[in-house]
C-alpha positions in Angstrom: -20.6 28.3 -2.5 -24.4 26.8 -1.1 -24.8 25.2 -4.6 -21.4 23.4 -4.3 -22.3 22.4 -0.8 -25.7 20.9 -1.9 -23.6 18.9 -4.8 -21.2 17.5 -2.4 -23.9 16.3 0.3 -27.0 15.7 -1.7 -26.9 15.4 -5.6 -24.8 14.1 -7.2 -22.7 13.8 -4.1 -22.9 11.7 -0.7 -26.6 11.0 -0.3 -27.0 10.2 -4.0 -23.9 8.0 -4.0 -24.9 6.1 -0.6 -28.4 5.4 -1.7 -27.5 4.6 -5.5 -24.8 2.1 -4.4 -27.2 0.2 -2.1 -29.7 0.1 -5.3 -26.8 -1.2 -7.2 -26.2 -4.3 -4.4 -29.8 -4.9 -4.8 -29.6 -4.9 -8.7 -26.8 -7.4 -8.4 -28.7 -9.7 -5.8 -31.7 -9.7 -8.2 -29.9 -10.2 -11.4 -27.7 -12.9 -10.0 -30.6 -14.5 -8.5 -32.7 -14.6 -11.7 -29.8 -16.1 -13.7 -29.2 -18.8 -11.1 -33.1 -19.4 -11.0 -33.5 -18.0 -7.7 -35.7 -15.5 -6.2 -33.5 -12.9 -4.5 -34.7 -10.0 -2.2 -38.4 -10.0 -2.2 -40.2 -8.7 0.9 -38.5 -5.2 2.1 -39.9 -2.7 -0.1 -41.1 -3.1 -3.8 -39.4 -6.3 -5.3 -37.2 -6.2 -2.2 -35.4 -2.9 -3.3 -34.9 -1.8 0.4 -33.2 -4.9 1.4 -29.7 -3.7 1.4 -30.7 -0.6 3.3 -32.4 -2.9 5.9 -29.2 -5.1 6.1 -27.1 -2.0 6.5 -29.2 -0.7 9.4 -29.4 -4.3 10.8 -25.6 -4.5 11.0 -25.3 -1.0 12.6 -27.3 -2.2 15.5 -25.1 -5.4 15.8 -22.3 -5.8 18.5 -18.9 -4.7 17.2 -16.5 -7.4 18.3 -12.7 -7.0 18.1 -10.6 -10.1 18.7 -7.6 -10.1 21.1 -4.4 -9.4 19.4 -6.0 -7.1 16.8 -4.6 -3.6 16.3 -7.9 -1.9 16.9 -6.5 1.7 15.9 -5.3 0.6 12.5 -8.5 -1.3 11.9 -10.6 1.9 12.7 -8.2 4.2 10.8 -8.2 1.9 7.5 -12.0 1.6 7.9 -12.6 5.3 8.0 -10.2 5.9 5.1 -11.7 3.0 2.9 -15.3 4.4 3.2 -13.8 8.1 2.8 -11.8 7.1 -0.4 -14.6 5.0 -2.0 -17.1 8.0 -1.4 -14.6 10.7 -2.7 -13.6 8.6 -5.7 -17.2 8.9 -7.2 -16.9 12.7 -7.2 -14.8 12.0 -10.4 -17.7 10.9 -12.4 -19.8 13.3 -14.3 -23.2 12.2 -13.1 -24.6 15.6 -14.3 -22.3 16.1 -17.2 -19.6 17.8 -15.3 -18.1 15.9 -12.3 -17.8 17.7 -8.9 -14.2 17.2 -9.3 -13.0 17.6 -12.5 -9.5 18.4 -14.0 -7.0 17.0 -16.6 -5.5 13.8 -15.2 -8.4 13.0 -12.9 -8.8 9.7 -14.6 -5.5 8.6 -13.4 -6.0 9.9 -9.8 -9.4 8.0 -9.8 -7.4 4.8 -10.7 -4.8 5.6 -8.2 -7.6 6.1 -5.3 -9.0 2.7 -6.3 -5.7 1.0 -5.8 -5.2 2.9 -2.4 -8.5 1.7 -1.4 -7.5 -1.9 -2.0 -4.1 -1.5 -0.1 -6.2 -0.1 2.9 -8.5 -3.2 2.8 -5.0 -5.3 3.0 -4.0 -3.3 6.0 -7.2 -3.9 7.7 -7.4 -7.6 7.2 -3.8 -7.7 8.2 -4.3 -5.7 11.4 -6.7 -8.3 12.7 -4.0 -10.7 13.3 -6.3 -13.7 12.3 -4.7 -16.5 9.8 -8.1 -16.1 7.8 -7.9 -12.5 7.4 -4.1 -12.3 6.8 -4.2 -15.0 4.0 -7.3 -13.2 2.3 -5.6 -10.0 2.5 -2.6 -11.3 0.8 -4.9 -12.9 -2.0 -6.3 -9.7 -2.3 -3.1 -8.0 -2.8 -1.7 -10.5 -5.3 -5.2 -10.2 -7.2 -5.2 -6.3 -7.1 -1.5 -6.0 -8.3 -2.2 -8.3 -11.3 -5.4 -6.6 -12.6 -4.6 -2.9 -11.7 -2.2 -2.8 -14.6 -4.8 -4.3 -16.9 -7.4 -1.6 -15.6 -5.1 1.1 -16.1 -4.2 0.2 -19.4 -7.8 -0.1 -20.5 -8.9 3.1 -19.1 -6.0 4.6 -21.2 -7.5 3.5 -24.4 -10.6 5.9 -24.3 -8.0 8.6 -23.1 -6.0 7.9 -26.0 -8.8 8.1 -28.5 -10.3 11.4 -27.3 -6.7 13.0 -26.5 -7.6 13.9 -22.8 -7.1 12.4 -19.4 -10.2 14.2 -18.0 -13.2 11.4 -17.5 -15.8 14.6 -17.9 -14.1 15.3 -21.4 -13.7 11.5 -22.3 -17.4 11.2 -21.7 -18.5 14.0 -23.8 -15.9 13.4 -26.7 -15.7 9.5 -26.8 -18.6 9.2 -29.4 -17.1 11.8 -31.9 -13.5 10.1 -31.5 -14.9 6.8 -32.5 -17.0 8.4 -35.3 -13.9 10.0 -36.7 -11.8 6.6 -36.2 -14.4 3.8 -37.1 -11.4 1.3 -36.8 -11.1 2.0 -33.2 -14.6 0.7 -32.5 -13.6 -3.1 -32.1 -10.4 -2.5 -30.0 -12.6 0.0 -27.8 -15.4 -2.3 -26.8 -13.2 -5.4 -26.4 -11.2 -3.0 -24.1 -14.4 -2.2 -22.1 -15.2 -5.9 -21.7 -11.6 -6.3 -20.4 -12.1 -3.4 -17.9 -15.5 -4.8 -16.5 -13.6 -8.2 -15.9 -11.0 -6.4 -14.2 -13.1 -4.2 -12.0 -14.8 -7.4 -10.9 -11.4 -8.9 -10.0 -10.6 -5.6 -8.0 -13.6 -5.8 -6.0 -13.4 -9.6 -5.6 -16.5 -10.4 -7.4 -17.1 -13.9 -9.1 -15.3 -15.6 -10.2 -12.5 -13.3 -8.5 -13.9 -13.9 -4.9 -10.7 -15.7 -4.0 -9.6 -13.3 -1.2 -13.0 -14.4 0.6 -13.2 -18.0 -0.6 -15.6 -19.6 2.1 -14.5 -23.0 1.4 -10.9 -21.9 2.0 -10.5 -19.1 4.2 -14.1 -18.5 5.8 -14.7 -15.1 4.6 -10.9 -13.8 4.1 -10.3 -10.4 5.4 -14.0 -9.9 6.4 -13.8 -13.1 8.8 -13.2 -11.1 12.0 -15.3 -8.0 11.0 -18.6 -7.4 12.7 -21.5 -4.9 13.4 -20.9 -1.6 12.5 -17.5 -2.2 10.6 -19.0 -4.9 8.8 -22.0 -2.5 7.5 -19.5 0.3 6.7 -17.2 -2.4 4.7 -20.3 -3.7 2.7 -21.4 0.1 2.0 -17.9 0.7 0.8 -17.9 -2.4 -1.5 -21.2 -1.3 -3.0 -19.7 2.0 -3.5 -16.6 0.5 -5.2 -19.0 -1.5 -7.6 -20.9 1.4 -8.2 -17.6 3.6 -9.3 -16.4 0.6 -11.4 -19.5 0.4 -13.6 -20.1 4.1 -13.6 -16.6 4.8 -14.6 -16.8 2.2 -17.5 -19.9 3.8 -18.7 -18.5 7.2 -18.6 -15.4 6.5 -20.6 -16.2 3.7 -22.8 -19.9 4.6 -23.7 -20.2 8.3 -22.7 -22.9 10.8 -23.7 -24.2 10.4 -27.3 -25.2 13.9 -27.7 -25.3 17.4 -26.1 -28.3 18.9 -24.1 -29.8 22.2 -23.6 -29.2 23.7 -20.4 -32.6 23.3 -18.9 -32.8 20.3 -17.0 -29.6 19.0 -18.4 -28.1 18.0 -15.2 -31.0 15.4 -14.5 -31.2 14.1 -18.0 -27.4 13.7 -18.0 -27.8 11.7 -14.7 -30.6 9.6 -16.1 -28.6 8.7 -19.2 -25.4 7.7 -17.5 -27.7 5.8 -14.7 -29.4 3.8 -17.4 -25.9 3.1 -19.2 -24.3 2.0 -15.8 -27.1 -0.4 -15.2 -26.5 -2.0 -18.7 -22.9 -2.3 -17.8 -23.7 -3.5 -14.4 -26.0 -6.3 -16.0 -23.0 -7.2 -18.1 -20.8 -7.6 -15.3 -23.4 -9.6 -13.2 -24.0 -12.0 -16.0 -20.1 -12.8 -15.8 -20.3 -13.4 -12.0 -23.5 -15.6 -12.3 -22.1 -17.6 -15.1 -18.7 -18.5 -13.7 -17.0 -20.3 -10.8 -14.2 -19.2 -8.6 -10.5 -19.5 -10.1 -7.7 -20.7 -7.9 -5.4 -17.8 -7.2 -2.3 -19.5 -9.2 -4.9 -20.1 -12.4 -5.8 -16.2 -12.1 -2.4 -14.9 -12.0 -1.5 -17.2 -14.9 -4.5 -16.2 -17.1 -3.3 -12.5 -16.2 0.3 -12.6 -17.0 0.1 -14.9 -20.1 -3.0 -13.9 -21.7 -4.9 -10.6 -20.4 -1.9 -8.4 -20.1 -0.3 -9.1 -23.5 -4.0 -8.6 -24.9 -4.0 -5.3 -23.2 -1.0 -4.2 -24.5 -1.7 -5.4 -28.1 -5.0 -3.2 -27.8 -3.2 -0.3 -26.4 -0.7 -0.4 -29.4 -3.5 -0.9 -31.9 -5.6 2.2 -30.8 -2.3 4.2 -30.7 -1.4 3.4 -34.4 -4.9 3.9 -35.4 -4.7 7.5 -33.7 -1.5 8.2 -35.3 -2.4 6.9 -38.8 -5.9 8.4 -39.1 
């Protein structure tokens, strides 16, 4: 019981998730700055690594302003649920080789929770009763509805290859599955790239920051959010970003070998974190090298190009699975 409580609260639980999510934000800011010939965070901590934590603490001390006409109860409820689900969703990632929550079908539950979190962000934006927050919230819904389909299809590809819907089992079995069916390797890694792009769309990373386009809708659904609420929303966004890259690492890259029991949890965590960093750098490269799309262009690309390609990849992997 105490062991489970320590896992939930410390490692690989809430404390580990919160601190690592802030480090992922720092990595994002440094990588994008480097790719755009800027400096990025520098002063707070070594190489500015404590800057996201300093920003979080600063926002916690700011005044929390709720505009007239906003549904404060729905705003508070949505915010609590967003942060809770963003944290809970990371319990499905096998950082130590075995996730805190692990069962057959947890991959689908994790994808569902990510969609519910996006729906709660829509409710939060709509509850502020501002034209900017509502337009941003509507754009978010249109974006998520489009790319959630692709994300689920791409997440199913490693599940089909390994014959399981458990994230932990996929992570442990993906290397042997690809080794026994080498023809799956090319569609597998194409699916990985599409999954990363879809994950950026789900969390509104460039070039998919359409719901918070500053030139059009100020900050979208974040326009009226301030103080503690803004701090918690930024933290939830960091957790969602961390979860997206960690999930991609777990199901598409996985653990290439079995480890002895001694210190295996720590080594598993180090391996998965290194893989997550490499996947994150790929995602940040896409963010730094692209410009924002218009919402109509994004949906056109999704329905006419990305969705058909995703269906084709699933079909190809299914055929390889049946034939070989």
